[in-house]
N, C-alpha and C positions, 0 to 999 in steps of 0.2 A: 628453479622456482620462479614463478611469475611474481613480480613485485613492481610497484610504482612509488617513487619517492614523493614525499609530502612537501608541499610549499609551506614554508615556515609560518606564514601568516595565518594558517588554519590550525596550528598546533595549540593544544590546551596547555597553557603555561603552568609550570610548577609541578607537573605530574611526572612520575617515573615512567619509563617505558613499560608497556604491558606485554607479558609473555603468557604463553598459554599452550594448550594441547587440545587437539581434536582426536577423539578415539571411538572405537567401535564398542558401544554399550550393548553387548550381545543379549543380556538378560533384561535390558531396559529398566534397571533399578536406580539409575542416576548416579552411580558410583563406579569408578573404574576398578574392576576387579582383576585378579591375576589372570593373565592370559588374554586380556582385551587389548588389542594392538592400537597404536596410533594410526590415523588415517592420513596418507599423504595426498597432496594436491587439492585439498578442500579450501575454497576461497573464504577469507576472513576479511572484514572491513570495519572501519570506524566511521564510515560515511565520507571519507576522504581517501585514505590509503586503501588500496586493494592488493591483497597478497594471497598466496597459497601456502598451506602448511607444508612443512618439509617431509622428508622421507620417513621420519619417525612421528609425524603428526604434530610437531611443535611449530609455534609461530612467535614472532616478536614484532610489535608495533612500536617503532622508535624513530622519530618521536611520535607520541600519540597525538592524533588529530581529531577532527570531527566535533561532536557535540556531547560527549560523555556517554556514548553507547558503542559497544562492540558487538558485532553479530556474525554468525556463520551463515554463509550462503548454502543452505542445505543441498547436498548433491543428490543426483538421481539415484533412486533405489534406497533412500534412507528417509527417516524422519527424526526430528530433534526430540531428545528426551528432556522434557521441561522446556523452558523458554529458549528460542533460538538466538537470544540476545542477552547481554549483561550490561548493567549500568557500571560506569567507571568514574570514580571520583578520587579525591586525594588519599582515601583509605584503601579503595579497591585497586588502585593502580600499582601498588607495591606488591601485589600478590598474583599468582598465576591463575588464569581463567581456564576452566575446563568446559569443553562442549562434548557431551555425549550424543552419538548418533546410533540409532538402531536400525537394522535392515528393514525395509518396508517396500519391497519391489511392487511395481504396478503392472498389472496384466495389460496387454494391448487391448484397447477398447475401453479404457477407463473414462469416467465422467468427472467433471468439476462443475460447480455452481458459481455463477456471478450474481451477487446480490448487492444492493446499494441503499443508501438513504434509510437507515433504520431509525434514526432520530430518537434514540433511546430515552425514555422516561417512563414514569408509572403508567401513563395512559397508553403508551405504545407497546408496553411489555407483551400483552396478548398477541400482538402481531409478530413479535420476535419468537414467542412460543410457537406460533404457527409455522414460522420459518424453520424452527428446529424440527417440527413434526415432518415437514417436507423433506428435510435433510435425512431424517431417519428412514423415510420411505424411499427416497431416491438412491441413497447410500453412495454419495460421491466420494472420490479420493480426497478432496479438500474443497474449501469454500473461499472465494475471494469477496471481500466487502469493500466497495470503492467509495468510502467516505460519507460524511454527514452521519457518523455513527451515533452521535448523541444529539439530544434536543438542541442544546446550545451551550457554547463556552464564550462566544464572541462578546456578548453583552450582559453577562451575569456576573455576580461576585463569586469569589473563590469557593465557598462551601457548596453552592448550587452546582457549579461546574464539576467539582470533585464528585458529587453524588451521582451525576449522570455518567461520568467516566467509570466509576466503580460499578454502577449497575451494568453498563455495557461489558465490562471485563468479566464480571460474574456470570452474565448470561451466555457469553461466548464460551466460557469454560465448561458449560454444560453440553456443548456440541461434541459428539464423539469423534470427529475428524478434525484435522488442522484447519484453523481459520486464519486467513491472511488478510490483515486490515491495512488500510491506507487512509490518511486524514482527508476530510473535506473542510470547507470553510467554517463549518460550525464547531470544529474541534480547535480552532485558533483562539486561545484563551485571552480575553480581556481587551482585545485591541480596539473595540469600539468604546473607548475610555469615557466618552460622555455618558454612556449608559452603564457600563460595568463598574466604573469608579475604581479601576485597577491601575496601579502604577506600572509604567514600563520597566521599573526596577524590580518588580515582583519576580521571585525566583522561578515561577512557573509561567511567566508571561509568554504570549505568543505560542510558538511551536513546542515550548519546553514542557507544558502540561501533557501533551500527547506522548512525548518521549518518556516522561516519568511513568505513565501508566502502561503504555503499549510498545515502548521501544523505538527502533529507528522509524522515522517517518518516510524514508525511502530505503530500499534494499532489494535483494534478488533471492531467488531459490530455483531449483531445477526439479522437473518431474516429467516422466514419460517422454524424454528426449527433447523437452522444451525448456528454454530459460525464461522464467517469469520475472518480470521487473515491476516492483511496486514504485510508482512515481508520485512524489508530492507535487501536484500541479497547482497548489494554492500559494501565491506569494502575497507579501504584505507591503503596503505603502502607507505609513503613518496609521490612520484610523481604519483603513479599508483593505479588504482582500481583493485579489483579481487573479486571473489565470496566467500563470507563467512558471516555467521550470528555471530556477535561479541559476547563477553562474557556478556556484560551488557544486550544486547537484549536476549540472551539465558536465563539469570536469570529472566527477565521480562516475557518471553514466558512461563516459568514453572509456574510463579504466575498467569498469565492470564488463562491458561487452568485449573489450580486448582480452578478457580472461577466458572466453569461451571460443570454440572452434567457429570459423566463418560460416560453416554450413548449418550451425545449430539455429533452429527457429527461436524467435523471441515473441513473447506475448506481453504487452504492458497492461497495467490497470492503475487507474487514477481517478480522481473525483471530477474536477473541472475538465471537460473533454478536450482533446486535441482539435476536433472539429465537431460541428453539430448544427442542426437545422432549427432548433427550438426557438431561437430569437425570431425567426421568420414567423413562426406560429404566434408567438406571444406579442410580437410587435415592439417597436422602440418605446422605451420609457426613460424619463429623466427623474422619476419619483424615487425617494428612498424607500426601503433601505438598500436596494441593490439595482441602481440604474444600469442601462445598457452599456454606457461608455464610462471610462475613467481616464483621467489625465495623470500620467506618471512621468516625472522629470520632463515636463514639457511635451510629451507624446500622448496623443489620444489613442486609446486602445479599447477594443472590445473586452468587456470585463469577464464574460462568462464562457469564453473559450481560451485555450492556451495561446498567448500572444506570440510566442516564439515556437509554434508547433512545427514550422518548416525546418528549423534547426534540429529539433528533436527527431523528426522523420528522416532528415538527411543523415543523422548519426546512426540511426537504428536500421535503415534499409540497406546497410552493408550485409545484413543477415536476412534470411527469410523472415518476414514480419507479417504473419497472417491476420493477427487480431490486435486492435487497440481498444481496450475496454474503458468505459467511463460511466459517470453517474450525473448527479447534480440536477438534471432537468425533470426527474420523476417520470420518465417515460421510456419505454422500449423503443429503440431506434436502430436501424441497420443502414449503413451507408457503404457503398463500394465504389471506388474510383478505378478506372482502367489505368494502372500505374506501371505499365511495362510487364516484364516476366514475373515479377514478385508483387502482386497486388496486396494491399492491406485493406481489410474491412474495419470500419469504425462502428462499434456497437455501444449503445448506452443501455443501462439496466433501468427497469422501472423501480419505483420506490417500494420498499417493504412497509413504510409507515402508512401508506394508504394511496388510493387513487388520487389523481389530480385532474383538473379540467382546464382546457384552453378554449375560452369562449364556450360554445356548445359541444365541444369535442371532449369526451371523457377518456382519460388515459388510465388503463388498468394497472393495479398494483400486482407485482409478481416478481419472479426470478427468471434467470436464463440458465439453461442446462446445456453443457457442451460435452460432446463425446470426442475423444482423441484416439485416432488409430494411426500407427506408424509415424508418430510424431506430428500428425496433422489434425487440427481441430475441425469439426464440422461447423455449419453456420448457426448452430444453437437452436434450442427449442424453448419457446416462452411457456412458462407454467404460472398461471394466475395464483395469487395467494389464496383466493377462494373464501375470504371472510366477508365480502360485500355481496349484496344481492345480484349485481350485475357481473360478478367475478367468479361464479361457480365454474369449476373445471369441467 
């Protein structure tokens, strides 16, 4: 059984160990019925510990770590029945968690959609409805949404932020295929305190509101011979967000990729991109609310790309790493570097919320559609959302 010990500093104090079971929910009814066996070798994580279920499908996280969320890294050929994660608090930690997985094999030649920047509110809802119509037409195996899911939680009070989160959750529930989301900067609740008037002691402050509504803010799953990793690339320094994968997540990432075979390809998706050219288009700015540079602990960093991207790439490129997907800039972008025998392409998705302009250049709103054959994704096809006069397919 693959397991990694937890550093005590990350343990959630005062909680009993969490035990549980991963089982084959053959009839997908959400209940373990007679004859439904436990599933061995399925990876379970609390965002710090990474372990695999035993021969009978059981697992035990002791001590419990992370941030109050336990998830199953859905294995290839299955889908989760209900949420792939569970909240764990002082009441839930004393009972066993069960994760039902039902068979859902993918044919070779399946597709997935990469969407981003839905910025959900009442005004943007028609654009999300159009996204759902495209999904119904394209019929992908699943959808990745790489952040800025809601209009804003950075600088608004709790009731407004909750309303946006609930709207996004409810709209995504209408989509008939799995939707895998990751946070962007607009999901980080209340940190611009001079505008939100939210205390850092608020129980949903920062990343906690995302976890409350949507579960783990970084995690993994498997599909079509590929290991997909949702990365939270938005870090926080006092009142401000910036691009970085923090040290706790980096330690988890090392453990996560150690749980898969070295030959298994990896695709990442996150909001603030690992690399991107958009700053060159837009030009340097010192103006709020999001200047080009930020100073963190005496170091000046580019704010809108991942400041430790080289560390992330060094860790992941021990595996085939064909695609690194991002958002944030509201433009479709494709970058490829010649990086030896295992090149990585860096793709950004356009924004669902609408087109954007850089000077006199108009960036079209849309999604990217990828086809996977033999565990290898193609270069993707851009599909305009088609709601604006200049964006008709």
